[in-house]
TIROGU-533868 format. One record per residue: x, y, z of N, C-alpha, C in turn; residue in three letters. Coordinates in steps of 0.2 Angstrom, whole numbers, plus 5000, padded with zeros to 4 digits. Layout:
BEGIN
XYZXYZXYZALA/...
! end
This chain:
BEGIN
500449945000500050005000500450065000UNK/500250124996500750184996500750205003UNK/501350235005501450265011501450225017UNK/501350155016501450115022502150105024UNK/502250105031502950095033503050025034UNK/503650005031503849925031504449925035UNK/504449885040505049865044505449805040UNK/506049815039506449765035506949725040UNK/506849665040507349625045507749575040UNK/508349565041508749525037508649445040UNK/508549405035508549335037509249305038UNK/509349275044509949255046509949175046UNK/510449155042510449085040511049045044UNK/511449085048512049055051511849035058UNK/512248985060512148955067512848955070UNK/512948975076512449015080512349085078UNK/511849115080511649185078512049235082UNK/512349275080512749325084512449385086UNK/511949405082511549465083510849465080UNK/510349495083509749495080509649555075UNK/509449535069509449595064508849635065UNK/508849695064508349745066508449805062UNK/507949855062508049915059507749965064UNK/507950025063507750085067507150115064UNK/506650125068506050155065505850215070UNK/505550265067505350325072504750305076UNK/504850325082504250315087503850375086UNK/503250375084502750425083502350445089UNK/502250515089501850545094501350595091UNK/500750575091500250625088499750645093UNK/499450705091498950725096498450765093UNK/497850755096497250795094497150855098UNK/496950905094496750975097496050985095UNK/495650985101494850985099494651055098UNK/494151065094493851125091493551165097UNK/493351135103493051175108493551205113UNK/494151195111494751225115495251245110UNK/495151275105495651295100496151345102UNK/495951395105496351445107496851425112UNK/496651385118497151365123497551305120UNK/497151255116497551205113498151225109UNK/498051265104498551285099499051325103UNK/498851365108499351405112499851365116UNK/499551315119499951265123500351225119UNK/500151205113500551155109501051185105UNK/500951245103501451275099502151275101UNK/502351295107503051295109503351225110UNK/502851165109503151105110503051055104UNK/502951095098502851055092503451005090UNK/504051025092504650985091504550915094UNK/504050905099503950845102503450795099UNK/503150825094502650785090502850765083UNK/502550715081502650695074502050715070UNK/501550725073500850745069500450775074UNK/500050825071499450855075498850845071UNK/498350835075497650825072497150875074UNK/497050925070496450975072495850935072UNK/495550925078494850885079494350935077UNK/494150945071493651005069493150985065UNK/493150935061492650915056492150865058UNK/491550875057491050825058490650825052UNK/490250765051489850755045489050775047UNK/488750815042488050825043487650765040UNK/487050775041486650715039486650705031UNK/486750765028486750755020487450735018UNK/487950725022488550705020489050765019UNK/488850825020489350875019489750885026UNK/490250925025490750925031490650995035UNK/490550985041490551055045491251065048UNK/491451125047492051145050491951185057UNK/491951145062491751175069492351215072UNK/492951215069493451245072493851305068UNK/493451325063493751385059494451365057UNK/494551315053495251285052495651335047UNK/495251375043495551415038495651485041UNK/495651495048495651565051496151555057UNK/496351615060496751615065496451585072UNK/496751545076497451545077497751485073UNK/497251445069497551385066498051405060UNK/497951455056498351475051499051475053UNK/499251515058499951525061500151455064UNK/499751425067499951355070500151305065UNK/499751305060499851255054500451275051UNK/500551335049501151355046501851345050UNK/501751345056502351335061502451255061UNK/501951215061501951145061502351125054UNK/502151155049502451135042503151145042UNK/503351205045504051225045504451185049UNK/504151145054504551105058504451025056UNK/504151015050504050955047503650905051UNK/503150935055502650905058502050895054UNK/501750835053501250825049500550855052UNK/500150885047499550915049498950875046UNK/498650835050498050785047497450795051UNK/496950835048496350845052495950785053UNK/495450785058495050725059494350745056UNK/494050695053493350695051492950645056UNK/492550675060492250625065491450625064UNK/491150565066490450555066490350505071UNK/489850515075489650465080488850445079UNK/488650465073487950455072487850385068UNK/487650335071487550275067487050275061UNK/486550305062486050305057486250355051UNK/486550405053486850455047487450415043UNK/487850375047488350345043488050285039UNK/487550255042487250205038486950225031UNK/486550285032486250315026486850335021UNK/487350355023487950385019488350325016UNK/488550275020488950225018488650165014UNK/487950155015487650105012487350115005UNK/487450185003487150204997487850224993UNK/487850194987488550204983488650274981UNK/488050314979488150374977488350424982UNK/488050414988488250464994488950444997UNK/489050374996489750354999490250384994UNK/490250384988490750414983490750484984UNK/490150514985490150594986490550614992UNK/490450574998490850585004491650575003UNK/491750524999492450514998492750574994UNK/492450594989492650654985492750714989UNK/492250724994492250784998492850785003UNK/493050725005493650725010494250735006UNK/494350705000494950704996495050784994UNK/494450814992494550884990494750924996UNK/494450915002494650945008495450945009UNK/495650885009496450875010496850905005UNK/496650904998497050934993497051004993UNK/496451034994496351104994496651135000UNK/496651105006497051125012497751115012UNK/498051075008498751055008498851015014UNK/498450975016498550935022498950875020UNK/499250835025499650775024499150715024UNK/498550725025498150665025497450685029UNK/497150625030496450635034496450585039UNK/496150595045496050555050495250535050UNK/495050475049494350455049494250425056UNK/493750455059493450435066492750425065UNK/492550375063491850355062491650305068UNK/491350335073491150295079490350275079UNK/490150225082489450215083489150185076UNK/489550155072489350125066488950055068UNK/488450045063488149975064488549925061UNK/488449865064488849805062488649785055UNK/488049805053487849795046488149835041UNK/488549885043488849935039489649915038UNK/489849855041490549845041490849845034UNK/490549805030490749805023490749865019UNK/490149905021490149975018490650015020UNK/490850015026491450055028492150035025UNK/492149965024492849945021492849975014UNK/492249965010492249995003492350065003UNK/492150105008492250175009493050185009UNK/493350155013494050155014494450135008UNK/494250085004494550064998494450124993UNK/493850154993493750214988494150274990UNK/494250284996494650344999495350324997UNK/495650264998496250244996496450254989UNK/495950244984496050254977496150324975UNK/495850364979495850444977496350484981UNK/496650454986497050494990497750504988UNK/497950464983498650474980499150464986UNK/499650514987500150504991499950524998UNK/499350554999499150575006498950515010UNK/499050525017498950475022498250465024UNK/498050405025497450385028497550365035UNK/497350395040497350375047496650355049UNK/496650295053495950275055495950265062UNK/495450305066495450295073494850255074UNK/494950195078494450145079494350125086UNK/493850105088493650085095494150025097UNK/494250015103494649965106494249905106UNK/494549845107494249785108494549745114UNK/494049715118494249675124494149605122UNK/494649565124494549485122493949465126UNK/493549425122492849415124492849375131UNK/493349335132493349295138493449345144UNK/493749405143493849455149493249495149UNK/492949515143492449565143491749535146UNK/491649465145491049435148491249385153UNK/491849405157492049365162491449345167UNK/491349285169490849265174490149265171UNK/490049275165489449275162489449235155UNK/488849225153488749185146488849235141UNK/489149215135489249255129488549265126UNK/488449335125487749345121487849325114UNK/487249325111487249295104487749345099UNK/487749405101488049455096488849465099UNK/489049425103489749435105490249425099UNK/490649465098491149455093490949485086UNK/490349515086490049545080490249625081UNK/490649645076490949715076490749755070UNK/490849815070490649865065491249875060UNK/491849855063492549865059492849805057UNK/493049795051493349735048494149755049UNK/494449735054495149755055495649735050UNK/495549685047495949665041495949705035UNK/495349735034495249785028495549845031UNK/495449865037495649925039496449925039UNK/496749875041497449865040497649875033UNK/497249855028497449855021497449925018UNK/496949965021496850035018497150095022UNK/497250085028497450135033498250135034UNK/498550195033499250195035499450195042UNK/498950215046499050215053498350195056UNK/498350155062497750145065497750165072UNK/497450215074497450235081496850195085UNK/497150165090496650125094496450165100UNK/495850175101495550225106495550185112UNK/496050165115496050135122496050175128UNK/495350205128495250245134494450235135UNK/494150265140493450265142493350185144UNK/493850155148493750085149493150075154UNK/493150105159492650095165492650015166UNK/492049985165491949915167491949865161UNK/492249885155492249845149492549775151UNK/493049775155493449715156493249685163UNK/492749645162492449615168492949575173UNK/493449545169493949505173494349555178UNK/494549615175494949655179494449685185UNK/493849705183493349725188493249675194UNK/493149615192493149565197493749555201UNK/494349565198494949555202494949615207UNK/494749675205494749735209494249725215UNK/493649705213493149695218493349645223UNK/493649585221493849535226494349565231UNK/494749615229495249645234494949715237UNK/494249725236493949785239494249855236UNK/494549855230494849915227494249955224UNK/494350015224493950065220494250055213UNK/493850045208494150025201493650055196UNK/493850115193493450145188493950185183UNK/494450155181495050185177494750215170UNK/495150265168495050285161495350235156UNK/495950215158496350165154496950135158UNK/496750075161497250035165497650005160UNK/498350015161498849985156498749905155UNK/498449875160498349805160497849785154UNK/497349825154496749825149497049845143UNK/497449895142497649925136498049875133UNK/498549835136498949785133498549735131UNK/498049705134497549655132497249675125UNK/497049735125496649765119497149765113UNK/497749795114498249805109498449735106UNK/498649685111498849625108498249585105UNK/497649595107497049565104497049595096UNK/497049655096496949685089497649675084UNK/498149665087498749655083498749585079UNK/498249545081498149485077497949505070UNK/497649565069497349585062497649645060UNK/498049685064498349745062499049745063UNK/499449765058500149765058500349815064UNK/500849795068501049835074501449895071UNK/501649895065502049945062501550005060UNK/500849995061500350045060500050065066UNK/500050035071499650045077499950105081UNK/499450145083499550205088499150185094UNK/499450185100498950175106498650245108UNK/498050245108497650305111497850315118UNK/498050375120498150395127497750455129UNK/497350445135496950495137497250545142UNK/497050605142497350655146496750685151UNK/496250665151495650685154495450635160UNK/494950655164494750605169493950605170UNK/493750565175493050565176492850575183UNK/492350605184492050605191491450555192UNK/491450515197490950465198490550485204UNK/489950465204489450465210489450395212UNK/489850375218489950305220489450295226UNK/489150235226488750215232489150155235UNK/489250155241489550105245489050065248UNK/489049995247488649945251488949905256UNK/488649875260488849825265489349775261UNK/489949765265490449715262490849745257UNK/490949815257491449845252491249835245UNK/490649835243490449835236490249905234UNK/490349925228490249985225489949985219UNK/489550035217489250045211489450115209UNK/489550125202489850185199489350225194UNK/489250285195488850325190489250385188UNK/489350385181489750435178489450505179UNK/489750555181489450625182489650665176UNK/490350665175490550705169491350695168UNK/491550725163492250725161492650785163UNK/493250785165493550845167494350845165UNK/494650905165495350915165495650915172UNK/496250895172496550885179496550945184UNK/496551005181496551065186495851055190UNK/495351035187494751025191494850985197UNK/495150925196495250885202495750915207UNK/496250945205496750975210496451025214UNK/495951065210495651125214495251095219UNK/494851045218494351015223494850975229UNK/495350945227495750915232496050975237UNK/496251025234496451085238495951115242UNK/495351115240494751145243494551095250UNK/494651035249494450985254495050965258UNK/495650985256496250965260496450895259UNK/496350875253496450795252497150795247UNK/497450735249498050725245497950665240UNK/497950685233497750635228498350575229UNK/498150515227498650465227498550425220UNK/499050385219499050345213498750275214UNK/498250255210497950195211498250135207UNK/497950075207498350015204498350015196UNK/497950065193497950075186498450125184UNK/498850155189499350205187499050275186UNK/498450285188498050345187498050385194UNK/497950445194497850485201497050475203UNK/496950485209496250475212496250505219UNK/495550525221495450535228494650535228UNK/494450525234493750525236493550585240UNK/492950605240492750655245491950655245UNK/491650685250490950695251490750765249UNK/490350775244490250845241489850885247UNK/490150945248489850995252489950975260UNK/490450935261490550915268491250905269UNK/491550945274492250945275492550875277UNK/492150835281492350765284491650725284UNK/491850665285491250615285491050615293UNK/490350595294490150585301490350525304UNK/490550475300490750415302491550405303UNK/491750395309492550395310492850335307UNK/493450345304493850295301494550305303UNK/494950255302495650255304496050305301UNK/495950325294496350365290496150435292UNK/496650485291496450555292496050585286UNK/495750645287495350675282495750695275UNK/496450695276496750715270496950655265UNK/496750595268496850535264496350525257UNK/496650505252496250495246495650445247UNK/495750405251495250355253494750365258UNK/494850425261494450445267493750435266UNK/493450465261492750465260492450395258UNK/492850355254492650295253492650245259UNK/493150245263493150205269492550225274UNK/492450295274491950315279491250295276UNK/491150295270490550265267490450195268UNK/490950155267490950085268490850065276UNK/491150105280491050095287490350105289UNK/490050155286489350175288488850115285UNK/489050095279488650045276488649975280UNK/489249955282489349895286488949905293UNK/489049965296488749975303487949975303UNK/487750005298486950015298486649965293UNK/487049925289486749875284486349915279UNK/486649975277486350015272486850035267UNK/486750095264487250115259487350195260UNK/487850215257488050285257488450305251UNK/488350365249488650395243489250435244UNK/489750435239490350485240490550495232UNK/491050545232491250555225491950525224UNK/492050505218492750475216492950515210UNK/493550545210493850575204494450535202UNK/494550515196495050475193495350505186UNK/495950515186496250545180496950525179UNK/497150525172497850515171498350575171UNK/498950565173499350625173499950605169UNK/500550645169501150635165501450565166UNK/501450545172501650475174501250425170UNK/500650435170500150385167500350385159UNK/500450445156500650445149501250405148UNK/501750415152502450385152502350305152UNK/501850285156501750215156501450185150UNK/501050225146500750205140501350205134UNK/501750255135502350255130502750195131UNK/502950185137503350125139503050055136UNK/502350055137501949995135502049995127UNK/501950055124501950055116502650025114UNK/503150045117503850025115503949945117UNK/503649925123503749855124503349815119UNK/502749835117502449795111502749805104UNK/503149855104503449865097502949905092UNK/502449935094501949965090502250035088UNK/501950075083502250125080502250195084UNK/501850195089501850255093501250265097UNK/501050325099500450345103500150405100UNK/499450405102499050465100498750495106UNK/498850555107498650585114497950625113UNK/497450605117496850635116496650665124UNK/496850725125496850775120497350825122UNK/497550875117498050925119497650985119UNK/497451015124496951075124497151125129UNK/497751115132497951165137497751145144UNK/497351095145497051075151497351015154UNK/497750975150498150915152498650935157UNK/498950885161499450895165500050925161UNK/500250985163500851015159501450975159UNK/501550935164502150895164502250845159UNK/501650835155501650785149502150815144UNK/502250875143502750905138503450875140UNK/503650875146504250845148504350775146UNK/503850735147503850665145503950665137UNK/503550695134503650695126504250725124UNK/504550775127505250795125505750745126UNK/505750695131506250645132506150595126UNK/505450585124505350535119505650565112UNK/505550625111505850655105506550655105UNK/506850665110507650665111507850595109UNK/507550545112507750475110507650455103UNK/507150485100507050485092506850415089UNK/507150365091506950295087506850245092UNK/506450195090506450125093506750075088UNK/506950025091507249965087506749905087UNK/506549885082506049835081506149795075UNK/506049725076506149685070505349665068UNK/505249665062504549655059504649595054UNK/504049585051504049535045504549555040UNK/504949505038505349515032504949525026UNK/505249565021504949565015505149505010UNK/505549465012505749405008505449345011UNK/505249295007504949235009505449195012UNK/505149145016505549095019505849055014UNK/506549035015506849005009507248945011UNK/507148915017507548855019507048815023UNK/507248755024506948705028507048725036UNK/506548725040506548735047506348675051UNK/506648665056506548605060506748615067UNK/506648565072506848575079507548595079UNK/507748645083508448665084508648715079UNK/508248735074508448785070508448855073UNK/508948895072509048965075509149015069UNK/508749065069508749125064508249165064UNK/508249225061507749275061507149245057UNK/507249195052506749165049506249125053UNK/506549105059506149065064505649115067UNK/505949175068505449225071504949245066UNK/505049255060504549265055504049205055UNK/504249145055503849085055503349095061UNK/503649105067503249115073502649165072UNK/502849225069502449285068501849255064UNK/502049225058501449195054501049155058UNK/501249105061500849055065500449095070UNK/500749145074500349185079499849225076UNK/499849235070499349275067498649245066UNK/498649175068498049135068497949105075UNK/497449115079497349085085497349005085UNK/497248985079497248905079497848875078UNK/498348915076499048895075499548925079UNK/499348965084499849005088500348965092UNK/500948985092501448955096501348945103UNK/501149005106500949005113500449065114UNK/500049055119499549105121499749155125UNK/500349145129500649195133501349185134UNK/501749225136502449215137502849215131UNK/503449175132503949175126503649135121UNK/503749165115503449135109502749155107UNK/502449195111501749215110501749275106UNK/501149305104501149365099501449425102UNK/501949445099502349505101502949485105UNK/503049415106503649395110503949335106UNK/503949335099504249285095504949285096UNK/505249225095505949215096506349185090UNK/506949175090507349155084507449075085UNK/507149045090507348975091506748925089UNK/506848875085506348825084506348775089UNK/505848775094505848725099505248685098UNK/505048645103504448605103503848635102UNK/503748695105503048735105503048755097UNK/503548775094503548795087503348735083UNK/503648675084503548615081502748595081UNK/502448605087501748585088501348635084UNK/501548695084501148745080501148735073UNK/501748715070501848695063501348635062UNK/501348585066500948535065500148555064UNK/499948595069499248625068499148655062UNK/499648695059499648735053499548685047UNK/499948625047499948575042499248545042UNK/499048525048498348495048497848535045UNK/497848605047497348645045497348655038UNK/497848655034497948665027498048605023UNK/497948545027497948485023498648465020UNK/499148495023499848485020500148415023UNK/500048405029500348345032499948325038UNK/499948265041499548245047500048195051UNK/499848185057500248135061500348075058UNK/501048055058501247995054501648005048UNK/501448065045501848085039502548105040UNK/503048095036503748105037503848175038UNK/503448225035503648295035503248325041UNK/502848285045502448315050502848355055UNK/502748425056503148465060503748495057UNK/503948485051504448505048504248555042UNK/504648615042504448665037504848655031UNK/504448605026504748595020504448635014UNK/504548615008504348655002503648675002UNK/503148625004502448635003502248675009UNK/502448665015502348705021502548775020UNK/503148785017503448855016503048895011UNK/502748855006502348885000501748915003UNK/501448885008500848905011500948965016UNK/501548955020501749015024501849075020UNK/502249065015502449125011501849165008UNK/501349125006500749155003500349195008UNK/500349165015500049205020500449265022UNK/501149255022501649315023501449375019UNK/501349365013501149425008500549465010UNK/500149435014499549465016499549495023UNK/500149495026500249515033500549585033UNK/
! end
């Protein structure tokens, strides 16, 4: 695909292997600036443009008739000066076109005429504005429009020429964790995005790994069993699950991990036995939380999800129920409410504020590097985020690159068997791990993202599953578990599509 970034790794055929072949690739940091805070967002970001690879004016939405609404006056100040400076610093400028209307998107995408008209409008917007590409953020689509959306991306790809297509898509949680402790509903696993098609037509795929709340029931259950308050914006444990799950269909050289900079305030009810229910009140920027903490004399703390939090009772300096912790504790209100509920066999409410700070952003960057994905996308840069974020991003910019081995552009060219060592074994394992039915390991060494250069027993078993699946060999055949000519031919055919 034009403009797609390809990691090249050398196939090493010598034993023993002295060094792992790899290439340097730029770690990308992109950020959305929302139209509802244009003045503060551009003013705050402007001095720090050197820390970014790309900026995304979050300004365009789609009207019901398919025309584009510019909510942020992108052709006026302060955008004009901001964009000119970004271009001078070789920072990509790629505006976002967003829609969250399922019915509107259905009417536009399911009709060939309106779909093509929308493609043409977006291409004209990019070319007339001289932008580096477009970010497509179509949320709330119906599952029945999955193929229509793929066709839209294909048409956009045909028209965009050298301009980039960025796709912002909803995160996915492994079904066994999303429905932990419950039966899978009939529509489990039915999605509105075809990730393989998105991987084909999009130059980057931003995975919106935020607004987690209770989507991962396994993590919720774990927190409940230890009586923790748990309502994170984006727990790194969940983010990693989601990214690994989606890496099965999307090349990690295209993946950008979505990183939030905002928080949520909850109205929480404590019940007997340290059970909690959470109701979202609103979204906030960190200054809102720190002001309330100062008002009530509370010291925010970091929770198990790596985010900042504290509890308080609105319009009350302290709780009427005594607890062992002092009133400055982040947990004071929660424990007071719990003590009340246990004592009186009743329930009591309190407020919980949870938000990510610069250290939380650093955790996501570290995770992105650990997984070997292309980078991170910050939502949002509006002047209201933790200002220390810029120090974190400055360090990333100074580091400049990550080192990562990816699929070779050359096919497997030799026989592989137990004991073989080489980068081609890593490529073999990557191909096998692209299918849950032939994966080398579900976790740990040899699993997706942790492939090795050694052909061991687990790799042999995965090869056997591959051979059976494609009717190449079966138990008792002489080539069972050996990567010979027929097995290589099928592996190489699949390699071309990864």
